[in-house]
VOBA-1610 file (N, C-alpha, C; in pm, whole numbers, padded with zeros to 5 digits, always signed):
BEGIN
Unk+00451-00063-00680Unk+00350-00010-00625Unk+00225+00050-00711Unk+00267+00011-00866Unk+00134+00022-01006Unk+00064-00066-00975Unk+00060-00204-00943Unk-00019-00284-00936Unk-00146-00247-00822Unk-00119-00218-00672Unk-00218-00228-00610Unk-00297-00091-00619Unk-00237+00016-00679Unk-00268+00119-00693Unk-00392+00108-00803Unk-00386+00035-00915Unk-00424+00006-01068Unk-00407+00115-01110Unk-00336+00218-01145Unk-00321+00294-01244Unk-00264+00225-01367Unk-00382+00286-01448Unk-00324+00211-01594Unk-00238+00312-01641Unk-00229+00458-01633Unk-00098+00540-01694Unk-00002+00542-01621Unk+00027+00505-01484Unk+00144+00456-01400Unk+00233+00340-01467Unk+00122+00224-01479Unk+00189+00121-01537Unk+00236+00114-01676Unk+00170+00206-01744Unk+00222+00213-01946Unk+00385+00299-01887Unk+00372+00430-01830Unk+00482+00467-01777Unk+00627+00413-01758Unk+00612+00313-01653Unk+00703+00275-01628Unk+00727+00155-01749Unk+00631+00112-01800Unk+00664+00001-01912Unk+00753+00115-02028Unk+00701+00186-02047Unk+00786+00291-02156Unk+00956+00320-02102Unk+00970+00351-01952Unk+01081+00378-01891Unk+01170+00243-01938Unk+01128+00133-01903Unk+01173-00012-01892Unk+01253-00005-02053Unk+01136-00009-02162Unk+01174-00017-02298Unk+01285+00049-02356Unk+01225+00198-02318Unk+01332+00274-02342Unk+01477+00271-02314Unk+01524+00243-02161Unk+01628+00190-02115Unk+01691+00084-02214Unk+01623-00019-02245Unk+01649-00168-02292Unk+01672-00114-02437Unk+01569-00039-02534Unk+01584-00028-02676Unk+01544+00108-02670Unk+01635+00198-02666Unk+01622+00355-02709Unk+01612+00349-02807Unk+01644+00288-02944Unk+01667+00352-03102Unk+01543+00271-03147Unk+01468+00203-03056Unk+01333+00181-03127Unk+01176+00191-03152Unk+01121+00240-03247Unk+00989+00302-03252Unk+00926+00184-03237Unk+00785+00208-03139Unk+00683+00108-03145Unk+00555+00169-03205Unk+00438+00097-03208Unk+00335+00128-03284Unk+00220+00184-03155Unk+00123+00254-03191Unk+00041+00330-03092Unk-00036+00198-03012Unk-00020+00241-02895Unk-00087+00168-02845Unk-00030+00055-02744Unk+00111-00011-02784Unk+00191-00091-02734Unk+00214-00079-02622Unk+00238+00018-02531Unk+00259+00025-02382Unk+00174-00011-02288Unk+00008+00039-02390Unk-00126-00028-02283Unk-00102-00209-02300Unk-00085-00214-02422Unk-00112-00356-02459Unk-00029-00463-02384Unk+00096-00412-02369Unk+00205-00497-02233Unk+00174-00491-02120Unk+00101-00342-02065Unk+00019-00355-01922Unk-00083-00433-01907Unk-00156-00441-02008Unk-00272-00534-01979Unk-00183-00700-01952Unk-00113-00740-02051Unk-00043-00883-02015Unk+00026-00881-01912Unk+00080-00757-01831Unk+00137-00774-01679Unk+00041-00776-01579Unk-00085-00720-01596Unk-00185-00737-01553Unk-00244-00881-01482Unk-00272-00900-01642Unk-00317-01054-01632Unk-00203-01134-01591Unk-00082-01156-01596Unk-00019-01220-01562Unk+00024-01218-01393Unk+00005-01105-01354Unk+00027-01088-01174Unk-00128-01153-01127Unk-00220-01194-01221Unk-00405-01237-01174Unk-00362-01374-01177Unk-00284-01404-01252Unk-00246-01591-01275Unk-00157-01610-01179Unk-00049-01527-01151Unk+00082-01600-01080Unk+00066-01538-00929Unk-00044-01449-00917Unk-00070-01394-00760Unk-00181-01366-00742Unk-00283-01492-00783Unk-00434-01496-00711Unk-00467-01443-00628Unk-00399-01385-00532Unk-00443-01394-00381Unk-00417-01243-00379Unk-00292-01213-00440Unk-00283-01035-00414Unk-00391-00975-00500Unk-00425-01029-00624Unk-00477-00975-00717Unk-00672-00968-00667Unk-00719-01111-00573Unk-00791-01115-00525Unk-00800-01014-00404Unk-00741-00985-00333Unk-00723-00909-00226Unk-00733-00743-00250Unk-00668-00727-00380Unk-00662-00568-00417Unk-00849-00573-00486Unk-00914-00645-00562Unk-01049-00634-00594Unk-01145-00643-00457Unk-01107-00730-00346Unk-01210-00710-00264Unk-01213-00592-00183Unk-01091-00495-00147Unk-01086-00356-00098Unk-01117-00307-00198Unk-01135-00291-00319Unk-01208-00190-00435Unk-01353-00194-00387Unk-01408-00335-00415Unk-01527-00329-00394Unk-01597-00302-00267Unk-01522-00317-00175Unk-01568-00313+00013Unk-01565-00137+00013Unk-01446-00037-00041Unk-01447+00083-00025Unk-01593+00130-00108Unk-01619+00046-00257Unk-01738+00107-00328Unk-01845+00085-00238Unk-01856-00001-00184Unk-01987-00019-00105Unk-02010+00050+00016Unk-01893+00085+00085Unk-01906+00197+00197Unk-01902+00304+00170Unk-01863+00353+00047Unk-01890+00468-00037Unk-02030+00528-00057Unk-02109+00423-00083Unk-02233+00397-00132Unk-02337+00431-00045Unk-02269+00409+00104Unk-02350+00466+00232Unk-02319+00601+00278Unk-02249+00667+00222Unk-02216+00791+00260Unk-02078+00795+00352Unk-01987+00712+00390Unk-01901+00627+00464Unk-01763+00643+00399Unk-01636+00657+00440Unk-01511+00658+00405Unk-01444+00495+00484Unk-01403+00408+00409Unk-01339+00298+00447Unk-01251+00372+00585Unk-01238+00255+00652Unk-01169+00334+00812Unk-01179+00189+00897Unk-01040+00158+01011Unk-01036+00106+01054Unk-00932+00145+01180Unk-00894+00093+01261Unk-00779+00108+01357Unk-00670+00025+01321Unk-00538+00083+01315Unk-00450-00017+01271Unk-00382-00076+01434Unk-00296-00187+01392Unk-00224-00264+01496Unk-00163-00199+01642Unk-00116-00078+01617Unk-00065+00010+01730Unk-00139+00092+01757Unk-00265+00114+01703Unk-00379+00193+01753Unk-00414+00377+01661Unk-00348+00341+01562Unk-00350+00476+01480Unk-00450+00443+01377Unk-00566+00579+01389Unk-00646+00520+01289Unk-00641+00558+01152Unk-00744+00453+01058Unk-00685+00498+00914Unk-00849+00520+00849Unk-00889+00651+00811Unk-00976+00681+00706Unk-00915+00693+00584Unk-00973+00596+00485Unk-00992+00634+00344Unk-01030+00745+00274Unk-01006+00851+00329Unk-01098+01014+00317Unk-00999+01097+00184Unk-01118+01098+00077Unk-01052+01147-00051Unk-01181+01246-00076Unk-01136+01408-00025Unk-01250+01473-00086Unk-01185+01589-00191Unk-01235+01620-00255Unk-01215+01748-00368Unk-01196+01864-00271Unk-01049+01918-00301Unk-00986+02082-00265Unk-01041+02156-00327Unk-01083+02279-00263Unk-01090+02427-00341Unk-00968+02427-00413Unk-00954+02525-00539Unk-00862+02552-00616Unk-00829+02734-00585Unk-00761+02809-00526Unk-00752+02917-00513Unk-00596+02968-00592Unk-00659+03089-00651Unk-00557+03142-00757Unk-00509+03278-00654Unk-00331+03275-00651Unk-00257+03336-00557Unk-00195+03445-00705Unk-00205+03585-00670Unk-00116+03621-00756Unk-00015+03733-00668Unk+00071+03731-00725Unk+00211+03764-00669Unk+00209+03930-00739Unk+00277+04021-00666Unk+00346+04094-00683Unk+00375+04155-00844Unk+00442+04070-00884Unk+00517+04093-01036Unk+00414+04032-01131Unk+00288+04014-01092Unk+00168+03974-01192Unk+00161+03852-01197Unk+00273+03767-01166Unk+00293+03608-01139Unk+00145+03538-01079Unk+00134+03429-01140Unk-00028+03384-01057Unk+00039+03220-01018Unk-00011+03163-00929Unk-00003+03050-00907Unk-00177+03005-00841Unk-00205+02826-00867Unk-00309+02812-00788Unk-00267+02719-00696Unk-00340+02715-00577Unk-00299+02643-00445Unk-00427+02559-00423Unk-00409+02494-00339Unk-00510+02381-00255Unk-00579+02417-00156Unk-00708+02478-00134Unk-00751+02544+00018Unk-00837+02436+00063Unk-00927+02448+00099Unk-01019+02355+00242Unk-01055+02220+00142Unk-01100+02147+00219Unk-01184+02045+00154Unk-01316+02046+00110Unk-01396+01989+00016Unk-01499+02042+00017Unk-01598+01871+00027Unk-01742+01924-00018Unk-01802+01802+00004Unk-01819+01715-00086Unk-01750+01709-00176Unk-01719+01617-00333Unk-01632+01539-00276Unk-01650+01381-00314Unk-01593+01258-00291Unk-01553+01225-00386Unk-01412+01213-00377Unk-01334+01185-00512Unk-01333+01006-00548Unk-01455+00978-00572Unk-01444+00820-00564Unk-01363+00723-00644Unk-01342+00751-00772Unk-01237+00688-00821Unk-01125+00719-00739Unk-01050+00784-00677Unk-00927+00797-00615Unk-00947+00723-00489Unk-01061+00712-00413Unk-01069+00671-00262Unk-01079+00508-00296Unk-01139+00471-00435Unk-01145+00325-00448Unk-01012+00258-00468Unk-00911+00336-00580Unk-00807+00279-00621Unk-00667+00274-00516Unk-00722+00383-00394Unk-00633+00392-00289Unk-00641+00297-00149Unk-00786+00266-00152Unk-00779+00148-00031Unk-00674+00107-00020Unk-00641-00016-00103Unk-00544-00124-00136Unk-00386-00046-00082Unk-00316+00027-00095Unk-00190+00085-00073Unk-00217+00140+00043Unk-00341+00211+00099Unk-00301+00263+00215Unk-00353+00176+00328Unk-00407+00049+00308Unk-00416-00065+00413Unk-00289-00099+00442Unk-00240-00192+00322Unk-00131-00219+00284Unk+00006-00132+00364Unk-00002-00022+00369Unk+00112+00113+00420Unk+00071+00125+00602Unk-00055+00058+00593Unk-00110+00105+00746Unk-00024-00035+00843Unk-00046-00140+00733Unk+00034-00236+00817Unk+00177-00237+00858Unk+00219-00194+00704Unk+00384-00189+00698Unk+00416-00071+00824Unk+00348+00065+00854Unk+00376+00134+00942Unk+00384+00072+01085Unk+00289-00009+01082Unk+00258-00093+01248Unk+00378-00176+01279Unk+00461-00215+01139Unk+00550-00308+01168Unk+00640-00249+01201Unk+00683-00134+01144Unk+00791-00020+01174Unk+00758+00034+01358Unk+00699+00051+01363Unk+00656+00091+01494Unk+00677-00017+01642Unk+00644-00130+01566Unk+00699-00269+01653Unk+00850-00287+01673Unk+00889-00263+01561Unk+01053-00270+01545Unk+01119-00200+01644Unk+01053-00040+01602Unk+01132+00034+01665Unk+01136+00024+01844Unk+01000-00017+01889Unk+00996-00043+01997Unk+01060-00157+02042Unk+01113-00285+02009Unk+01158-00405+02045Unk+01283-00366+02028Unk+01359-00275+01923Unk+01496-00226+01886Unk+01549-00128+02022Unk+01441-00041+02074Unk+01452+00067+02172Unk+01496-00054+02320Unk+01349-00134+02326Unk+01409-00228+02414Unk+01508-00327+02464Unk+01583-00344+02326Unk+01689-00432+02328Unk+01797-00327+02333Unk+01809-00199+02340Unk+01932-00126+02334Unk+01991-00096+02189Unk+01921-00130+02114Unk+01986-00089+01929Unk+01931+00038+01910Unk+02020+00101+01833Unk+02000+00234+01797Unk+01969+00190+01662Unk+01843+00267+01617Unk+01773+00210+01503Unk+01726+00344+01395Unk+01784+00344+01288Unk+01726+00442+01183Unk+01687+00390+01095Unk+01553+00437+01027Unk+01531+00400+00901Unk+01522+00489+00785Unk+01472+00458+00664Unk+01471+00501+00552Unk+01364+00457+00452Unk+01240+00480+00439Unk+01146+00438+00375Unk+01149+00305+00389Unk+01163+00209+00355Unk+01139+00102+00402Unk+01265+00018+00442Unk+01359+00080+00466Unk+01503+00015+00474Unk+01520+00062+00648Unk+01597-00026+00704Unk+01601-00053+00814Unk+01779-00035+00869Unk+01834+00081+00958Unk+01967+00066+00938Unk+02020+00079+01132Unk+02123-00015+01140Unk+02199-00045+01251Unk+02341-00057+01276Unk+02400-00056+01404Unk+02571-00054+01421Unk+02564-00216+01359Unk+02692-00212+01309Unk+02674-00392+01238Unk+02673-00479+01363Unk+02732-00474+01487Unk+02745-00543+01551Unk+02624-00565+01665Unk+02492-00513+01590Unk+02386-00535+01650Unk+02300-00594+01517Unk+02345-00608+01419Unk+02228-00649+01265Unk+02208-00802+01295Unk+02260-00821+01364Unk+02228-01020+01358Unk+02102-01000+01464Unk+02095-00932+01543Unk+01967-00895+01626Unk+01856-00840+01574Unk+01871-00712+01482Unk+01822-00648+01412Unk+01714-00722+01327Unk+01826-00828+01262Unk+01733-00902+01195Unk+01582-00959+01235Unk+01659-01072+01352Unk+01579-01150+01432Unk+01460-01052+01490Unk+01495-00957+01507Unk+01334-00844+01576Unk+01246-00817+01465Unk+01338-00796+01320Unk+01234-00741+01231Unk+01099-00902+01212Unk+01201-01005+01204Unk+01119-01111+01162Unk+01041-01163+01249Unk+01047-01137+01375Unk+00972-01171+01506Unk+00859-01076+01485Unk+00862-00956+01459Unk+00798-00839+01471Unk+00688-00862+01337Unk+00757-00899+01242Unk+00599-00935+01144Unk+00573-01043+01160Unk+00646-01156+01207Unk+00570-01296+01214Unk+00405-01285+01355Unk+00500-01187+01440Unk+00334-01120+01563Unk+00258-01084+01487Unk+00280-00965+01417Unk+00210-00890+01319Unk+00104-00969+01243Unk+00167-01060+01190Unk+00045-01104+01066Unk-00010-01241+01128Unk+00003-01258+01274Unk-00109-01364+01327Unk-00218-01344+01284Unk-00233-01222+01305Unk-00383-01172+01317Unk-00442-01154+01184Unk-00567-01158+01160Unk-00651-01168+01050Unk-00685-01004+01032Unk-00602-00928+00973Unk-00620-00783+00989Unk-00783-00742+00886Unk-00734-00808+00782Unk-00815-00828+00633Unk-00961-00823+00696Unk-00980-00968+00739Unk-01097-01024+00818Unk-01171-00892+00895Unk-01085-00821+00990Unk-01127-00710+01086Unk-01180-00620+01016Unk-01081-00578+00920Unk-01165-00439+00820Unk-01300-00471+00792Unk-01294-00602+00725Unk-01450-00666+00676Unk-01559-00624+00796Unk-01544-00675+00905Unk-01610-00691+01032Unk-01654-00521+01051Unk-01537-00467+01024Unk-01571-00345+01119Unk-01627-00210+00995Unk-01649-00271+00862Unk-01716-00186+00759Unk-01835-00225+00684Unk-01845-00398+00657Unk-01932-00448+00583Unk-01975-00592+00637Unk-01988-00611+00780Unk-02005-00751+00847Unk-02077-00848+00757Unk-02203-00762+00684Unk-02323-00849+00624Unk-02260-00852+00448Unk-02158-00796+00436Unk-02123-00798+00258Unk-02050-00933+00260Unk-02000-00943+00122Unk-01926-01032+00081Unk-01790-01078+00170Unk-01771-01143+00214Unk-01641-01188+00294Unk-01491-01183+00237Unk-01384-01137+00303Unk-01260-01134+00236Unk-01209-01242+00168Unk-01155-01257+00085Unk-01069-01388+00035Unk-00979-01456+00136Unk-00972-01582+00151Unk-00877-01620+00258Unk-00824-01758+00193Unk-00702-01764+00168Unk-00612-01890+00135Unk-00615-01975+00215Unk-00513-02074+00198Unk-00509-02204+00300Unk-00377-02206+00367Unk-00288-02040+00365Unk-00173-02065+00453Unk-00210-02028+00568Unk-00128-02070+00658Unk-00145-02078+00791Unk-00016-02023+00861Unk+00016-01904+00929Unk+00115-01837+00964Unk+00192-01940+01047Unk+00112-01990+01174Unk+00106-02072+01264Unk+00204-02190+01214Unk+00217-02224+01145Unk+00272-02331+01047Unk+00423-02259+01045Unk+00423-02140+01053Unk+00600-02126+00981Unk+00667-02100+01148Unk+00790-02083+01116Unk+00929-02052+01221Unk+00966-01929+01199Unk+00916-01831+01346Unk+00980-01717+01314Unk+01100-01670+01282Unk+01179-01770+01328Unk+01353-01782+01320Unk+01356-01821+01192Unk+01270-01881+01087Unk+01345-01907+01005Unk+01370-01779+00901Unk+01383-01831+00786Unk+01388-01696+00653Unk+01515-01582+00726Unk+01609-01631+00719Unk+01698-01534+00774Unk+01747-01405+00667Unk+01715-01457+00546Unk+01746-01378+00430Unk+01631-01283+00391Unk+01525-01289+00455Unk+01413-01221+00425Unk+01430-01082+00425Unk+01526-01040+00505Unk+01561-00882+00541Unk+01703-00896+00542Unk+01782-00841+00482Unk+01917-00848+00451Unk+01991-00719+00446
//
């Protein structure tokens, strides 16, 4: 998730953690982890141009919408609204009887957190589609009489239902992504602006019953 968020410090930290585990006794020069992070970003841009292009499109779209005094918003596949709203919150000092103090966040102000709104647009849009996929799976599983449990991005069921559950997950994913949700987001927020990137892959050419091990 560091890539879609585009958080430089977050990627630097992940590189540092991996390096520390692999080479716990080695020292590195200042700026080493930042250098590696840039190379990782460059590699992602080269090997996954579609992902990189979509992230940059969503960031630019968000910036244009913010320039008009609005937040990026849409309605997800299952009817839930998505509003990419990021406003600064009041900070309130709270004092305890023993003299201690803590700071808590209160109500939102009118100050827009531009950088956070722009960086968060891609993961929020992606999460909204993932959540819609989950909701569709839960409804289909219920209709099939399958008891379903979830944990973050994992699905669980009884062993006897695993094969049917796998088919439901793949089918609902196929049905969800037949629609061009990024194009819809564009039409709802900036129809006269630059269009989102489009690849040449067609989901209609795929078999929804294939890729048995995409979820296992």
